C-alpha positions as CSV (number, residue, x, y, z in Angstrom):
1,X,-55.0,41.2,-133.5
2,X,-53.5,38.6,-130.6
3,X,-54.4,34.7,-132.2
4,X,-51.4,33.0,-130.3
5,X,-54.0,32.2,-127.6
6,X,-56.4,31.0,-130.1
7,X,-54.1,28.7,-131.4
8,X,-52.4,27.7,-128.3
9,X,-55.3,27.2,-126.0
10,X,-58.2,26.4,-128.7
11,X,-61.1,24.3,-127.1
12,X,-61.5,21.7,-130.3
13,X,-60.6,21.4,-133.5
14,X,-62.0,24.2,-135.9
15,X,-61.0,27.0,-133.7
16,X,-57.4,25.3,-133.5
17,X,-57.3,25.6,-137.3
18,X,-58.9,28.9,-137.0
19,X,-56.2,29.8,-134.7
20,X,-53.3,28.2,-137.1
21,X,-54.2,29.7,-140.1
22,X,-54.6,33.4,-138.4
23,X,-51.2,32.8,-137.0
24,X,-49.5,31.8,-140.2
25,X,-51.4,34.9,-142.1
26,X,-49.7,37.1,-140.1
27,X,-46.2,36.0,-140.1
28,X,-46.6,35.6,-144.2
29,X,-47.5,39.4,-143.8
30,X,-44.5,40.7,-141.7
31,X,-41.7,37.8,-143.2
32,X,-43.0,37.1,-147.0
33,X,-41.6,40.7,-148.0
34,X,-37.7,39.3,-147.0
35,X,-36.7,38.0,-150.2
36,X,-38.6,40.4,-152.7
37,X,-35.9,43.2,-150.6
38,X,-33.0,40.6,-150.9
39,X,-33.8,40.6,-154.6
40,X,-33.8,44.1,-155.0
41,X,-30.6,44.7,-152.8
42,X,-28.2,41.9,-154.9
43,X,-26.3,42.5,-157.4
44,X,-27.8,41.2,-160.9
45,X,-25.1,38.8,-161.7
46,X,-27.0,36.7,-158.4
47,X,-30.1,38.0,-158.4
48,X,-32.0,34.9,-158.9
49,X,-30.1,32.9,-156.2
50,X,-28.9,35.2,-153.7
51,X,-32.6,35.1,-151.9
52,X,-31.8,31.2,-151.6
53,X,-28.4,31.2,-150.3
54,X,-29.2,34.0,-147.7
55,X,-32.3,31.2,-146.6
56,X,-29.5,28.1,-146.9
57,X,-26.9,29.9,-144.9
58,X,-29.4,31.2,-142.3
59,X,-30.3,27.3,-142.2
60,X,-26.4,26.5,-141.9
61,X,-26.6,28.6,-138.8
62,X,-29.5,27.3,-136.8
63,X,-28.1,24.2,-137.5
64,X,-25.4,24.6,-134.9
65,X,-27.6,25.7,-132.2
66,X,-28.4,23.5,-129.4
67,X,-31.2,23.3,-127.1
C-alpha cells in the first residue's frame, strides 16, 4: 500500500495525520525487528549493550555525511 503520496500531498491535516501514521507503521514493521536480531547475534556478555552500541555507531558514521 503506497502511503507516501497521502503523506506528501495531503489536502488537509486529517489525511496528513493518517498518512504519517501509516508511514511510521510500515517503517516500524520493516525495521523494528533489527534490534531483536542483533541481540540474537551478540555474545552473552554484551547482549544488553550491543544493539545500542550498533545504533550509536551508525549515528557516528552518519554524522560525517555532508548534504
